[in-house]
C-alpha positions as CSV (number, residue, x, y, z in Angstrom):
1,M,-15.8,-18.1,16.9
2,R,-15.4,-15.9,13.9
3,D,-12.1,-16.1,11.9
4,I,-11.4,-13.3,9.3
5,G,-8.5,-12.9,6.9
6,I,-7.7,-9.5,5.5
7,D,-5.5,-8.6,2.5
8,L,-4.8,-5.0,3.5
9,G,-3.7,-3.7,0.2
10,T,-2.7,-0.2,-1.0
11,A,-5.3,-0.3,-3.7
12,N,-7.9,-2.9,-2.5
13,I,-9.0,-4.7,0.6
14,L,-10.1,-8.3,0.3
15,V,-11.8,-10.0,3.3
16,F,-11.9,-13.7,3.7
17,V,-14.4,-15.3,6.3
18,K,-13.7,-18.8,7.3
19,G,-16.4,-21.1,5.9
20,K,-17.5,-18.5,3.3
21,G,-14.4,-17.6,1.3
22,I,-13.8,-14.1,0.0
23,I,-16.9,-12.0,0.6
24,I,-15.5,-8.5,0.2
25,R,-13.4,-6.9,-2.5
26,E,-13.4,-3.1,-2.2
27,P,-10.9,-0.2,-2.8
28,S,-8.8,0.9,0.2
29,V,-10.3,4.4,0.2
30,V,-12.1,6.6,2.7
31,A,-14.0,9.8,1.8
32,V,-13.4,12.6,4.4
33,D,-15.0,16.0,5.0
34,R,-12.0,18.2,5.3
35,S,-13.7,20.9,7.4
36,T,-14.9,18.5,10.1
37,G,-12.6,15.4,9.7
38,H,-15.8,13.3,9.5
39,I,-15.5,10.1,7.4
40,M,-18.4,10.0,5.0
41,A,-17.8,6.7,3.2
42,A,-15.4,3.9,2.7
43,G,-14.6,1.3,0.1
44,G,-16.3,1.4,-3.3
45,E,-18.6,4.2,-2.4
46,A,-15.6,6.4,-1.4
47,K,-13.7,5.5,-4.6
48,D,-16.6,6.6,-6.7
49,M,-16.2,10.1,-5.2
50,I,-12.5,10.4,-6.4
51,G,-12.3,13.4,-8.6
52,R,-16.0,14.1,-8.3
53,T,-16.4,15.7,-4.9
54,P,-16.8,19.3,-3.6
55,S,-13.6,21.0,-2.4
56,N,-14.4,20.1,1.2
57,I,-14.6,16.4,0.6
58,V,-11.5,14.5,-0.2
59,A,-10.9,10.8,-1.0
60,I,-8.0,9.4,0.9
61,R,-6.0,6.1,0.7
62,P,-4.9,5.5,4.3
63,I,-2.6,2.7,3.2
64,K,0.5,3.9,1.3
65,D,3.1,1.6,-0.1
66,G,1.5,-1.3,1.7
67,V,1.8,0.3,5.2
68,I,-0.4,2.5,7.3
69,A,0.0,6.2,6.4
70,D,-2.9,7.4,8.5
71,Y,-3.7,5.3,11.6
72,D,-7.2,6.8,12.4
73,Y,-8.5,6.4,8.9
74,T,-7.1,2.9,8.6
75,Q,-8.8,1.9,11.9
76,H,-12.1,3.3,10.7
77,M,-11.7,1.4,7.4
78,L,-10.8,-1.9,9.1
79,K,-13.8,-1.4,11.5
80,Y,-16.1,-0.8,8.5
81,F,-14.9,-3.9,6.7
82,I,-14.9,-6.2,9.7
83,F,-18.5,-5.2,10.6
84,K,-19.5,-5.6,7.0
85,A,-18.0,-9.1,7.0
86,V,-20.2,-10.1,10.0
87,K,-23.1,-8.2,8.5
88,G,-23.4,-5.7,11.3
89,K,-23.9,-8.4,14.0
90,K,-22.1,-8.1,17.2
91,L,-18.6,-9.7,17.0
92,F,-18.3,-13.1,18.7
93,T,-16.5,-13.3,22.0
94,K,-13.5,-14.7,20.2
95,T,-12.8,-13.1,16.8
96,R,-9.5,-13.9,15.3
97,V,-8.1,-11.8,12.4
98,V,-5.1,-12.6,10.2
99,I,-3.8,-9.5,8.3
100,C,-1.2,-9.4,5.5
101,V,1.7,-6.9,5.8
102,P,4.6,-6.3,3.4
103,S,7.9,-7.9,4.4
104,G,9.6,-4.6,4.6
105,V,7.5,-3.0,7.2
106,T,9.0,-1.9,10.5
107,P,8.0,-3.2,14.0
108,V,6.3,0.2,14.5
109,E,4.2,-0.2,11.4
110,E,3.4,-3.8,12.3
111,R,2.2,-2.6,15.7
112,A,0.0,0.0,14.1
113,V,-1.7,-2.6,11.9
114,R,-2.3,-5.0,14.8
115,E,-3.6,-2.3,17.1
116,A,-5.9,-1.0,14.3
117,A,-7.4,-4.5,14.0
118,L,-7.9,-4.8,17.8
119,S,-9.4,-1.3,18.0
120,A,-11.8,-2.3,15.2
121,G,-13.2,-5.2,17.3
122,A,-10.9,-8.2,16.9
123,N,-10.0,-10.2,20.0
124,E,-6.8,-11.6,18.5
125,A,-4.8,-10.1,15.6
126,Y,-2.1,-12.0,13.7
127,L,0.1,-10.8,10.9
128,I,1.5,-12.7,7.9
129,E,3.9,-11.4,5.4
130,E,2.4,-10.9,2.0
131,P,4.7,-13.1,-0.1
132,M,4.1,-16.0,2.4
133,A,0.3,-15.5,2.2
134,A,0.5,-15.3,-1.6
135,A,2.6,-18.5,-1.9
136,I,0.2,-20.3,0.4
137,G,-2.8,-19.0,-1.6
138,A,-1.2,-20.0,-4.9
139,G,-0.9,-23.5,-3.6
140,L,2.9,-23.7,-3.4
141,P,4.3,-26.3,-1.0
142,V,5.9,-23.8,1.3
143,H,6.4,-26.3,4.2
144,E,8.5,-28.6,2.1
145,P,12.4,-28.4,1.8
146,V,12.2,-27.1,-1.8
147,G,12.6,-23.7,-3.3
148,N,9.5,-21.8,-4.2
149,M,9.7,-18.3,-5.8
150,I,6.7,-16.0,-5.5
151,V,6.4,-12.5,-7.0
152,D,3.5,-10.5,-5.5
153,I,2.8,-7.3,-7.3
154,G,0.3,-5.2,-5.5
155,G,-0.7,-1.6,-5.6
156,G,2.1,-0.1,-3.5
157,T,4.8,-2.8,-3.3
158,T,6.3,-5.7,-5.2
159,E,7.5,-8.5,-3.0
160,V,9.8,-11.2,-4.4
161,A,10.6,-14.1,-2.1
162,V,12.1,-17.5,-2.2
163,I,10.4,-19.7,0.4
164,S,11.4,-23.1,1.8
165,L,10.5,-25.1,4.9
166,G,7.9,-22.5,6.0
167,G,10.2,-19.5,6.0
168,I,11.4,-16.8,3.6
169,V,15.0,-17.6,2.6
170,T,15.7,-14.6,0.4
171,L,13.6,-11.5,-0.2
172,A,13.5,-8.4,-2.4
173,S,10.9,-5.8,-1.6
174,I,10.5,-2.6,-3.7
175,R,7.9,0.2,-3.5
176,C,7.2,0.0,-7.2
177,A,4.0,-1.6,-8.3
178,G,0.5,-0.8,-9.7
179,D,0.4,2.7,-8.4
180,E,3.8,3.6,-9.8
181,M,2.6,2.3,-13.2
182,D,-0.4,4.6,-13.0
183,S,1.8,7.5,-12.2
184,S,4.1,6.7,-15.1
185,I,1.1,6.7,-17.5
186,I,-0.1,10.0,-16.1
187,S,3.3,11.6,-16.5
188,H,3.7,10.2,-20.1
189,I,0.3,11.6,-21.1
190,R,1.0,15.0,-19.6
191,R,4.5,15.2,-21.1
192,T,3.5,14.0,-24.6
193,Y,0.0,15.5,-25.0
194,N,-0.2,18.3,-22.5
195,L,-3.2,16.5,-21.1
196,H,-3.9,16.0,-17.4
197,I,-5.7,12.8,-16.5
198,G,-6.7,11.3,-13.2
199,D,-5.8,8.1,-11.4
200,R,-9.0,6.3,-12.6
201,T,-8.3,7.1,-16.2
202,A,-4.6,6.0,-15.8
203,E,-5.8,2.7,-14.3
204,A,-8.2,2.1,-17.2
205,I,-5.4,2.7,-19.7
206,K,-3.1,0.3,-17.8
207,M,-5.8,-2.4,-17.8
208,E,-6.7,-1.9,-21.5
209,L,-3.3,-1.1,-23.1
210,G,-0.7,-1.9,-20.4
211,N,1.9,-4.5,-21.5
212,A,5.4,-5.5,-20.6
213,M,6.3,-6.8,-24.0
214,L,4.5,-6.0,-27.3
215,D,3.1,-8.8,-29.4
216,E,0.9,-8.9,-32.5
217,E,-2.3,-8.5,-30.5
218,Y,-1.1,-5.3,-28.8
219,R,0.8,-3.6,-31.6
220,S,-2.4,-2.3,-33.1
221,K,-4.4,-1.6,-29.9
222,S,-5.4,1.9,-29.0
223,M,-8.0,3.7,-27.0
224,E,-9.6,7.2,-26.8
225,I,-9.1,9.1,-23.5
226,R,-10.4,12.4,-22.1
227,G,-8.8,14.8,-19.8
228,R,-8.0,18.5,-19.3
229,D,-5.6,20.3,-21.6
230,T,-2.9,21.8,-19.4
231,I,-2.4,24.8,-21.8
232,T,-5.9,25.9,-22.5
233,G,-7.5,24.4,-19.4
234,L,-10.3,23.0,-21.6
235,P,-11.5,19.4,-21.9
236,N,-9.7,17.4,-24.7
237,T,-9.8,14.0,-26.2
238,I,-6.8,12.1,-27.6
239,T,-6.0,8.6,-28.8
240,V,-3.2,6.6,-27.1
241,T,-1.6,3.3,-28.3
242,A,-0.3,0.2,-26.5
243,K,3.1,0.8,-28.0
244,E,3.5,4.1,-26.2
245,I,2.2,2.7,-22.9
246,N,4.7,0.0,-23.3
247,R,7.4,2.6,-23.4
248,A,5.8,4.6,-20.5
249,L,6.0,1.4,-18.3
250,E,9.6,0.4,-19.2
251,D,11.2,1.7,-16.1
252,Q,8.7,0.1,-13.7
253,V,8.9,-3.2,-15.5
254,K,12.7,-3.0,-15.4
255,N,12.6,-2.3,-11.6
256,I,10.5,-5.4,-11.1
257,I,12.8,-7.6,-13.2
258,D,15.8,-6.3,-11.4
259,A,14.2,-7.2,-8.0
260,I,13.6,-10.7,-9.2
261,K,17.3,-11.0,-10.4
262,T,18.5,-9.6,-7.1
263,C,16.5,-12.2,-5.2
264,L,17.8,-15.0,-7.5
265,E,21.4,-13.9,-7.0
266,K,21.0,-14.3,-3.2
267,T,19.4,-17.7,-3.4
268,P,21.4,-20.8,-2.4
269,P,22.3,-23.0,-5.3
270,E,20.2,-26.0,-4.2
271,L,17.1,-23.8,-4.0
272,S,18.0,-22.2,-7.4
273,A,17.8,-25.6,-9.0
274,D,14.3,-26.1,-7.6
275,I,13.2,-22.8,-8.9
276,I,14.5,-23.6,-12.4
277,D,12.4,-26.8,-12.2
278,R,9.3,-25.3,-10.7
279,G,9.3,-21.9,-12.2
280,I,8.5,-18.4,-10.9
281,I,4.9,-17.8,-9.8
282,F,3.2,-14.4,-10.1
283,A,0.4,-13.1,-7.8
284,G,-1.3,-9.8,-7.2
285,G,-3.2,-7.4,-9.5
286,G,0.0,-5.9,-11.0
287,S,1.1,-9.3,-12.3
288,L,-1.8,-9.2,-14.8
289,L,0.2,-6.7,-16.9
290,H,0.1,-8.2,-20.3
291,N,3.1,-10.4,-21.1
292,L,5.0,-9.7,-17.8
293,P,5.6,-13.4,-16.9
294,Q,6.7,-14.0,-20.5
295,L,9.2,-11.1,-20.4
296,V,10.6,-12.3,-17.0
297,A,11.0,-15.8,-18.4
298,Q,12.9,-14.3,-21.4
299,E,15.1,-12.2,-19.1
300,T,15.9,-14.9,-16.5
301,G,15.8,-18.1,-18.5
302,I,13.4,-19.5,-15.9
303,P,9.7,-20.4,-16.6
304,A,7.3,-17.9,-15.2
305,H,3.5,-18.4,-14.6
306,L,0.5,-16.6,-13.2
307,A,-1.0,-18.1,-10.1
308,E,-4.4,-19.7,-10.7
309,D,-6.2,-16.6,-9.2
310,P,-3.6,-13.8,-8.9
311,L,-6.0,-11.2,-7.5
312,S,-7.1,-13.5,-4.7
313,A,-3.9,-15.3,-3.9
314,V,-3.0,-13.3,-0.8
315,A,-6.6,-13.4,0.6
316,N,-6.9,-17.1,-0.1
317,G,-3.6,-17.6,1.7
318,T,-5.0,-16.0,4.9
319,G,-8.0,-18.3,4.5
320,K,-5.8,-21.4,4.4
321,V,-3.9,-20.2,7.4
322,L,-7.2,-19.8,9.3
323,E,-8.2,-23.4,8.5
324,N,-5.7,-24.5,11.0
325,L,-4.3,-21.4,12.8
326,D,-2.4,-23.3,15.5
327,A,-0.5,-25.4,13.0
328,A,0.1,-22.4,10.7
329,K,1.5,-20.1,13.4
330,K,5.0,-20.8,12.1
331,F,4.1,-18.8,9.0
332,L,3.0,-15.8,11.0
333,V,5.1,-12.8,12.1
334,P,6.6,-13.8,15.4
335,S,5.0,-12.1,18.4
336,R,8.4,-11.1,19.8
337,R,8.5,-8.4,17.1
338,W,5.9,-6.5,19.1
339,K,8.1,-6.2,22.1
C-alpha cells in the first residue's frame, strides 16, 4: 500500500509520502507548446521557463485561486508528481491519496480534483479542507472541545477558520493571498516608476522587502531591481525601499485582517475565550510576510504566532491524517458531497 498526501497549492505543490515525509516541493506550473498543446515540463523545470520561452511555449499555472482552472493540465501535473513520488515505479494495487482543497470550492470543483487524482493513478482519493489540514499539521488539538483559530495564507487563497471537536465552526475564505501581493507590487512599480517587472521579480521583492508593519530593521532596507521601461521600451534599473512596498501591500494586508475579524465576530463566546488564551496560529507561505502576526495581534488584541513550519503545515497535516486514515475520516470532506 502506498499513501500519498498532496498540498495542491496555487503556487506550489508539496507531496508527502507515508513513512518518508515531504519528498517533493515544486511550483504548480506546467510548460505547454501552444501550437501542439503538448506539455513539455512540469514543476521547477517549467517555472524556470517563465518569461524565458519562445512565443510558442507558455508556462501555465493550472491551479487558480486554489481550485482547478484547467482540468487536463492539472491531471498531467498530478500524474507527474505522483509518479515522481513513487520514483517511476508502478503504483501499488492500493494507492490512497489525500488532497487539500480550499474550503470555498464548489462540489463541481471538488469532483474535478478527485477525478484528476484517480486519473493520475490513485485507487482512492480523499479530500481535506486546507484550514483543517493546516491546523492538524501545526499540531493544534482539533479533536478537543476547545477553540483553535488557524489562518492559512497560500498563493491564491487565505483561509481563516475556527476549529473545535474535529469540525470547522466558523470560516472566512478570501481569494487574496501571495499572488495578489505580487500583483500589487507589480502595479506599484509600474505606476510609480513606469517599469514593467515579471512575477518572479515581484516575488523576490516580496520576500526581501515585503512587510505588514515597518520596524527599525526594515525602515532602511532597499533593493535594486531590473525591468523594462514602459515608455522607452528599454531595460532599466531602479531601487525600491521596504517602506514603499509596505504601502503597496496595505490593501492586501487589510483584507486579510478583515477576514480574521469577520471570523472572530461569528465565533461563539466560549470558543472566543479559548482563542484569546491559545492565540491565532498562522500557516502557509504568505504568513511569512514580515511582522504580519504582530500586526494582527495589535489589531485584534489576541496573541498571534507562526506555526512551527508554516510552509509545510498543510502537507504535514495530510501526513498525520494518513497515519490513521480510518480514524481521521471525520476530518475529510464527506463523500456525500460527490453525489
